[in-house]
TORNUFI-528587 format. One record per atom (N, C-alpha, C): x, y, z; residue number from 1; residue in three letters. Coordinates in nm, 2 decimals. Atoms other than C-alpha are relative to their C-alpha. Layout:
! TORNUFI-528587
px=X | py=Y | pz=Z | resi=NUM | resn=Ala
...
! end
This chain:
! TORNUFI-528587
px=0.06 | py=-0.10 | pz=0.09 | resi=1 | resn=Met
px=-0.72 | py=-0.55 | pz=0.83 | resi=1 | resn=Met
px=0.05 | py=0.13 | pz=0.04 | resi=1 | resn=Met
px=-0.05 | py=-0.13 | pz=-0.03 | resi=2 | resn=Val
px=-0.57 | py=-0.21 | pz=0.80 | resi=2 | resn=Val
px=-0.08 | py=0.10 | pz=-0.09 | resi=2 | resn=Val
px=0.07 | py=-0.10 | pz=0.08 | resi=3 | resn=Pro
px=-0.77 | py=0.09 | pz=0.69 | resi=3 | resn=Pro
px=0.09 | py=0.06 | pz=-0.11 | resi=3 | resn=Pro
px=-0.08 | py=-0.04 | pz=0.12 | resi=4 | resn=Val
px=-0.67 | py=0.20 | pz=0.34 | resi=4 | resn=Val
px=0.07 | py=0.13 | pz=0.02 | resi=4 | resn=Val
px=-0.06 | py=-0.13 | pz=-0.02 | resi=5 | resn=Ala
px=-0.60 | py=0.56 | pz=0.45 | resi=5 | resn=Ala
px=0.13 | py=-0.01 | pz=0.08 | resi=5 | resn=Ala
px=-0.11 | py=0.02 | pz=-0.08 | resi=6 | resn=Glu
px=-0.36 | py=0.44 | pz=0.72 | resi=6 | resn=Glu
px=0.12 | py=-0.07 | pz=-0.08 | resi=6 | resn=Glu
px=-0.11 | py=0.07 | pz=0.08 | resi=7 | resn=Phe
px=-0.17 | py=0.20 | pz=0.48 | resi=7 | resn=Phe
px=0.05 | py=0.10 | pz=-0.11 | resi=7 | resn=Phe
px=-0.04 | py=-0.09 | pz=0.10 | resi=8 | resn=Thr
px=-0.16 | py=0.47 | pz=0.21 | resi=8 | resn=Thr
px=0.10 | py=0.10 | pz=0.07 | resi=8 | resn=Thr
px=-0.09 | py=-0.09 | pz=-0.08 | resi=9 | resn=Asp
px=0.00 | py=0.71 | pz=0.47 | resi=9 | resn=Asp
px=0.13 | py=-0.07 | pz=0.03 | resi=9 | resn=Asp
px=-0.12 | py=0.07 | pz=-0.03 | resi=10 | resn=Phe
px=0.25 | py=0.44 | pz=0.57 | resi=10 | resn=Phe
px=0.08 | py=-0.02 | pz=-0.12 | resi=10 | resn=Phe
px=-0.07 | py=0.01 | pz=0.13 | resi=11 | resn=Leu
px=0.35 | py=0.38 | pz=0.21 | resi=11 | resn=Leu
px=0.07 | py=0.13 | pz=-0.04 | resi=11 | resn=Leu
px=-0.06 | py=-0.13 | pz=0.04 | resi=12 | resn=Glu
px=0.40 | py=0.75 | pz=0.15 | resi=12 | resn=Glu
px=0.12 | py=0.03 | pz=0.09 | resi=12 | resn=Glu
px=-0.11 | py=-0.02 | pz=-0.09 | resi=13 | resn=Arg
px=0.62 | py=0.78 | pz=0.46 | resi=13 | resn=Arg
px=0.12 | py=-0.09 | pz=-0.03 | resi=13 | resn=Arg
px=-0.10 | py=0.10 | pz=0.03 | resi=14 | resn=Leu
px=0.81 | py=0.47 | pz=0.36 | resi=14 | resn=Leu
px=0.08 | py=0.05 | pz=-0.12 | resi=14 | resn=Leu
px=-0.06 | py=-0.05 | pz=0.12 | resi=15 | resn=Ala
px=0.88 | py=0.62 | pz=0.01 | resi=15 | resn=Ala
px=0.07 | py=0.13 | pz=0.03 | resi=15 | resn=Ala
px=-0.07 | py=-0.13 | pz=-0.02 | resi=16 | resn=Arg
px=0.97 | py=0.96 | pz=0.15 | resi=16 | resn=Arg
px=0.13 | py=-0.01 | pz=0.08 | resi=16 | resn=Arg
px=-0.12 | py=0.02 | pz=-0.08 | resi=17 | resn=Gly
px=1.22 | py=0.83 | pz=0.40 | resi=17 | resn=Gly
px=0.02 | py=0.11 | pz=0.10 | resi=17 | resn=Gly
px=-0.03 | py=-0.10 | pz=-0.10 | resi=18 | resn=Ser
px=1.39 | py=1.06 | pz=0.65 | resi=18 | resn=Ser
px=0.05 | py=0.13 | pz=-0.05 | resi=18 | resn=Ser
px=-0.05 | py=-0.12 | pz=0.06 | resi=19 | resn=Met
px=1.50 | py=1.33 | pz=0.41 | resi=19 | resn=Met
px=-0.09 | py=0.12 | pz=0.01 | resi=19 | resn=Met
px=0.10 | py=-0.11 | pz=0.00 | resi=20 | resn=Ser
px=1.18 | py=1.53 | pz=0.43 | resi=20 | resn=Ser
px=-0.10 | py=-0.02 | pz=0.10 | resi=20 | resn=Ser
px=0.11 | py=0.01 | pz=-0.10 | resi=21 | resn=Glu
px=0.92 | py=1.60 | pz=0.69 | resi=21 | resn=Glu
px=-0.14 | py=0.01 | pz=-0.07 | resi=21 | resn=Glu
px=0.13 | py=-0.01 | pz=0.07 | resi=22 | resn=Lys
px=0.65 | py=1.66 | pz=0.43 | resi=22 | resn=Lys
px=0.00 | py=-0.09 | pz=-0.12 | resi=22 | resn=Lys
px=0.01 | py=0.09 | pz=0.12 | resi=23 | resn=Pro
px=0.52 | py=1.44 | pz=0.15 | resi=23 | resn=Pro
px=0.06 | py=0.07 | pz=-0.13 | resi=23 | resn=Pro
px=-0.06 | py=-0.04 | pz=0.13 | resi=24 | resn=Thr
px=0.70 | py=1.47 | pz=-0.19 | resi=24 | resn=Thr
px=-0.09 | py=-0.05 | pz=-0.11 | resi=24 | resn=Thr
px=0.08 | py=0.04 | pz=0.11 | resi=25 | resn=Ala
px=0.55 | py=1.44 | pz=-0.53 | resi=25 | resn=Ala
px=0.02 | py=-0.15 | pz=-0.03 | resi=25 | resn=Ala
px=-0.03 | py=0.14 | pz=0.02 | resi=26 | resn=Val
px=0.73 | py=1.11 | pz=-0.57 | resi=26 | resn=Val
px=-0.06 | py=-0.10 | pz=0.10 | resi=26 | resn=Val
px=0.05 | py=0.09 | pz=-0.10 | resi=27 | resn=Ser
px=0.63 | py=0.96 | pz=-0.24 | resi=27 | resn=Ser
px=-0.16 | py=-0.01 | pz=0.00 | resi=27 | resn=Ser
px=0.15 | py=0.00 | pz=0.01 | resi=28 | resn=Glu
px=0.26 | py=1.06 | pz=-0.29 | resi=28 | resn=Glu
px=-0.04 | py=-0.09 | pz=-0.12 | resi=28 | resn=Glu
px=0.04 | py=0.08 | pz=0.12 | resi=29 | resn=Val
px=0.25 | py=0.90 | pz=-0.64 | resi=29 | resn=Val
px=0.03 | py=-0.15 | pz=0.03 | resi=29 | resn=Val
px=-0.03 | py=0.13 | pz=-0.03 | resi=30 | resn=Phe
px=0.43 | py=0.59 | pz=-0.51 | resi=30 | resn=Phe
px=-0.11 | py=-0.07 | pz=0.09 | resi=30 | resn=Phe
px=0.10 | py=0.05 | pz=-0.09 | resi=31 | resn=Ser
px=0.17 | py=0.54 | pz=-0.23 | resi=31 | resn=Ser
px=-0.13 | py=-0.02 | pz=-0.08 | resi=31 | resn=Ser
px=0.12 | py=0.01 | pz=0.08 | resi=32 | resn=Gln
px=-0.12 | py=0.60 | pz=-0.47 | resi=32 | resn=Gln
px=0.00 | py=-0.12 | pz=-0.10 | resi=32 | resn=Gln
px=-0.01 | py=0.11 | pz=0.10 | resi=33 | resn=Glu
px=0.01 | py=0.36 | pz=-0.73 | resi=33 | resn=Glu
px=0.01 | py=-0.14 | pz=0.07 | resi=33 | resn=Glu
px=0.00 | py=0.13 | pz=-0.08 | resi=34 | resn=Met
px=0.08 | py=0.09 | pz=-0.47 | resi=34 | resn=Met
px=-0.14 | py=-0.04 | pz=0.04 | resi=34 | resn=Met
px=0.14 | py=0.03 | pz=-0.04 | resi=35 | resn=Met
px=-0.28 | py=0.12 | pz=-0.35 | resi=35 | resn=Met
px=-0.08 | py=-0.04 | pz=-0.12 | resi=35 | resn=Met
px=0.07 | py=0.04 | pz=0.12 | resi=36 | resn=Thr
px=-0.40 | py=0.09 | pz=-0.71 | resi=36 | resn=Thr
px=0.04 | py=-0.15 | pz=-0.03 | resi=36 | resn=Thr
px=-0.05 | py=0.14 | pz=0.01 | resi=37 | resn=Leu
px=-0.19 | py=-0.24 | pz=-0.73 | resi=37 | resn=Leu
px=-0.07 | py=-0.08 | pz=0.10 | resi=37 | resn=Leu
px=0.07 | py=0.08 | pz=-0.11 | resi=38 | resn=Met
px=-0.34 | py=-0.36 | pz=-0.40 | resi=38 | resn=Met
px=-0.15 | py=-0.02 | pz=-0.04 | resi=38 | resn=Met
px=0.14 | py=0.02 | pz=0.05 | resi=39 | resn=Arg
px=-0.69 | py=-0.30 | pz=-0.55 | resi=39 | resn=Arg
px=-0.01 | py=-0.10 | pz=-0.11 | resi=39 | resn=Arg
px=0.00 | py=0.09 | pz=0.11 | resi=40 | resn=Leu
px=-0.61 | py=-0.48 | pz=-0.87 | resi=40 | resn=Leu
px=0.03 | py=-0.14 | pz=0.04 | resi=40 | resn=Leu
px=-0.03 | py=0.13 | pz=-0.05 | resi=41 | resn=Glu
px=-0.47 | py=-0.77 | pz=-0.68 | resi=41 | resn=Glu
px=-0.10 | py=-0.06 | pz=0.10 | resi=41 | resn=Glu
px=0.11 | py=0.05 | pz=-0.09 | resi=42 | resn=Gly
px=-0.78 | py=-0.81 | pz=-0.47 | resi=42 | resn=Gly
px=0.03 | py=0.01 | pz=0.15 | resi=42 | resn=Gly
px=-0.04 | py=-0.01 | pz=-0.14 | resi=43 | resn=Cys
px=-0.62 | py=-0.71 | pz=-0.14 | resi=43 | resn=Cys
px=-0.08 | py=0.10 | pz=0.08 | resi=43 | resn=Cys
px=0.09 | py=-0.10 | pz=-0.06 | resi=44 | resn=Ile
px=-0.87 | py=-0.43 | pz=-0.07 | resi=44 | resn=Ile
px=-0.14 | py=-0.06 | pz=0.02 | resi=44 | resn=Ile
px=0.14 | py=0.06 | pz=-0.02 | resi=45 | resn=Thr
px=-1.20 | py=-0.54 | pz=0.09 | resi=45 | resn=Thr
px=-0.08 | py=0.11 | pz=0.08 | resi=45 | resn=Thr
px=0.09 | py=-0.09 | pz=-0.07 | resi=46 | resn=Gly
px=-1.50 | py=-0.36 | pz=0.24 | resi=46 | resn=Gly
px=-0.07 | py=0.10 | pz=-0.09 | resi=46 | resn=Gly
px=0.08 | py=-0.10 | pz=0.07 | resi=47 | resn=Ala
px=-1.74 | py=-0.09 | pz=0.14 | resi=47 | resn=Ala
px=0.09 | py=0.12 | pz=-0.03 | resi=47 | resn=Ala
px=-0.08 | py=-0.11 | pz=0.05 | resi=48 | resn=Lys
px=-1.60 | py=0.22 | pz=-0.03 | resi=48 | resn=Lys
px=0.04 | py=0.09 | pz=0.12 | resi=48 | resn=Lys
px=-0.03 | py=-0.09 | pz=-0.11 | resi=49 | resn=Asp
px=-1.62 | py=0.43 | pz=0.29 | resi=49 | resn=Asp
px=0.07 | py=-0.07 | pz=0.12 | resi=49 | resn=Asp
px=-0.07 | py=0.08 | pz=-0.10 | resi=50 | resn=Lys
px=-1.46 | py=0.15 | pz=0.50 | resi=50 | resn=Lys
px=0.09 | py=-0.10 | pz=-0.06 | resi=50 | resn=Lys
px=-0.09 | py=0.09 | pz=0.07 | resi=51 | resn=Glu
px=-1.21 | py=0.00 | pz=0.27 | resi=51 | resn=Glu
px=0.12 | py=-0.03 | pz=0.09 | resi=51 | resn=Glu
px=-0.12 | py=0.04 | pz=-0.07 | resi=52 | resn=Cys
px=-0.93 | py=-0.20 | pz=0.43 | resi=52 | resn=Cys
px=0.09 | py=-0.09 | pz=-0.08 | resi=52 | resn=Cys
px=-0.09 | py=0.09 | pz=0.06 | resi=53 | resn=Leu
px=-0.62 | py=-0.37 | pz=0.32 | resi=53 | resn=Leu
px=0.00 | py=-0.13 | pz=0.08 | resi=53 | resn=Leu
px=0.00 | py=0.13 | pz=-0.07 | resi=54 | resn=Asn
px=-0.65 | py=-0.74 | pz=0.40 | resi=54 | resn=Asn
px=0.14 | py=-0.05 | pz=0.00 | resi=54 | resn=Asn
px=-0.14 | py=0.04 | pz=-0.01 | resi=55 | resn=Met
px=-0.31 | py=-0.83 | pz=0.52 | resi=55 | resn=Met
px=0.02 | py=-0.15 | pz=-0.02 | resi=55 | resn=Met
px=-0.01 | py=0.14 | pz=0.02 | resi=56 | resn=Ile
px=-0.38 | py=-1.20 | pz=0.51 | resi=56 | resn=Ile
px=0.01 | py=-0.03 | pz=-0.15 | resi=56 | resn=Ile
px=-0.01 | py=0.02 | pz=0.15 | resi=57 | resn=Ile
px=-0.44 | py=-1.18 | pz=0.13 | resi=57 | resn=Ile
px=0.13 | py=0.05 | pz=-0.05 | resi=57 | resn=Ile
px=-0.13 | py=-0.05 | pz=0.05 | resi=58 | resn=Leu
px=-0.14 | py=-0.96 | pz=0.08 | resi=58 | resn=Leu
px=0.12 | py=-0.09 | pz=0.04 | resi=58 | resn=Leu
px=-0.11 | py=0.09 | pz=-0.04 | resi=59 | resn=Arg
px=0.09 | py=-1.19 | pz=0.28 | resi=59 | resn=Arg
px=0.00 | py=-0.12 | pz=-0.09 | resi=59 | resn=Arg
px=0.00 | py=0.12 | pz=0.08 | resi=60 | resn=Gln
px=-0.03 | py=-1.49 | pz=0.08 | resi=60 | resn=Gln
px=0.05 | py=0.03 | pz=-0.14 | resi=60 | resn=Gln
px=-0.04 | py=-0.03 | pz=0.13 | resi=61 | resn=Lys
px=0.02 | py=-1.32 | pz=-0.25 | resi=61 | resn=Lys
px=0.15 | py=0.03 | pz=-0.01 | resi=61 | resn=Lys
px=-0.15 | py=-0.02 | pz=0.00 | resi=62 | resn=Val
px=0.38 | py=-1.22 | pz=-0.15 | resi=62 | resn=Val
px=0.06 | py=-0.14 | pz=0.02 | resi=62 | resn=Val
px=-0.05 | py=0.13 | pz=-0.02 | resi=63 | resn=Ala
px=0.44 | py=-1.57 | pz=-0.02 | resi=63 | resn=Ala
px=0.00 | py=-0.09 | pz=-0.13 | resi=63 | resn=Ala
px=0.02 | py=0.08 | pz=0.12 | resi=64 | resn=Asp
px=0.31 | py=-1.72 | pz=-0.35 | resi=64 | resn=Asp
px=0.07 | py=0.07 | pz=-0.12 | resi=64 | resn=Asp
px=-0.07 | py=-0.08 | pz=0.10 | resi=65 | resn=Gln
px=0.52 | py=-1.46 | pz=-0.54 | resi=65 | resn=Gln
px=-0.09 | py=0.05 | pz=-0.11 | resi=65 | resn=Gln
px=0.09 | py=-0.06 | pz=0.10 | resi=66 | resn=Glu
px=0.22 | py=-1.32 | pz=-0.71 | resi=66 | resn=Glu
px=0.02 | py=0.15 | pz=0.01 | resi=66 | resn=Glu
px=-0.04 | py=-0.14 | pz=-0.02 | resi=67 | resn=Ile
px=0.33 | py=-0.98 | pz=-0.57 | resi=67 | resn=Ile
px=0.15 | py=-0.01 | pz=0.05 | resi=67 | resn=Ile
px=-0.14 | py=0.00 | pz=-0.04 | resi=68 | resn=Ser
px=0.71 | py=-0.92 | pz=-0.55 | resi=68 | resn=Ser
px=0.02 | py=0.08 | pz=0.12 | resi=68 | resn=Ser
px=-0.04 | py=-0.08 | pz=-0.12 | resi=69 | resn=Ile
px=0.84 | py=-0.81 | pz=-0.21 | resi=69 | resn=Ile
px=0.09 | py=0.11 | pz=-0.04 | resi=69 | resn=Ile
px=-0.09 | py=-0.10 | pz=0.05 | resi=70 | resn=Glu
px=1.08 | py=-0.60 | pz=-0.41 | resi=70 | resn=Glu
px=-0.08 | py=0.13 | pz=-0.03 | resi=70 | resn=Glu
px=0.08 | py=-0.12 | pz=0.02 | resi=71 | resn=Leu
px=0.79 | py=-0.36 | pz=-0.48 | resi=71 | resn=Leu
px=0.01 | py=0.10 | pz=0.12 | resi=71 | resn=Leu
px=0.00 | py=-0.08 | pz=-0.12 | resi=72 | resn=Phe
px=0.82 | py=-0.24 | pz=-0.12 | resi=72 | resn=Phe
px=0.14 | py=0.06 | pz=0.03 | resi=72 | resn=Phe
px=-0.13 | py=-0.06 | pz=-0.02 | resi=73 | resn=Asn
px=1.19 | py=-0.15 | pz=-0.15 | resi=73 | resn=Asn
px=0.02 | py=0.13 | pz=-0.06 | resi=73 | resn=Asn
! end
């Protein structure tokens, strides 16, 4: 289980890369939209104030090709 805020930050940094030290409009939208997808796919669990990304569910969906690993590239 990974807190949603931490995973959102991770995705933003992943999208930003090493070219900028601050979030960009593109990297912020990417991380927000990926988290929307995670919610729609049922990978987010917990109460609103303690939402977490369930990595077991995410891994299984990637393994079953329900979520393409290419989304993270």
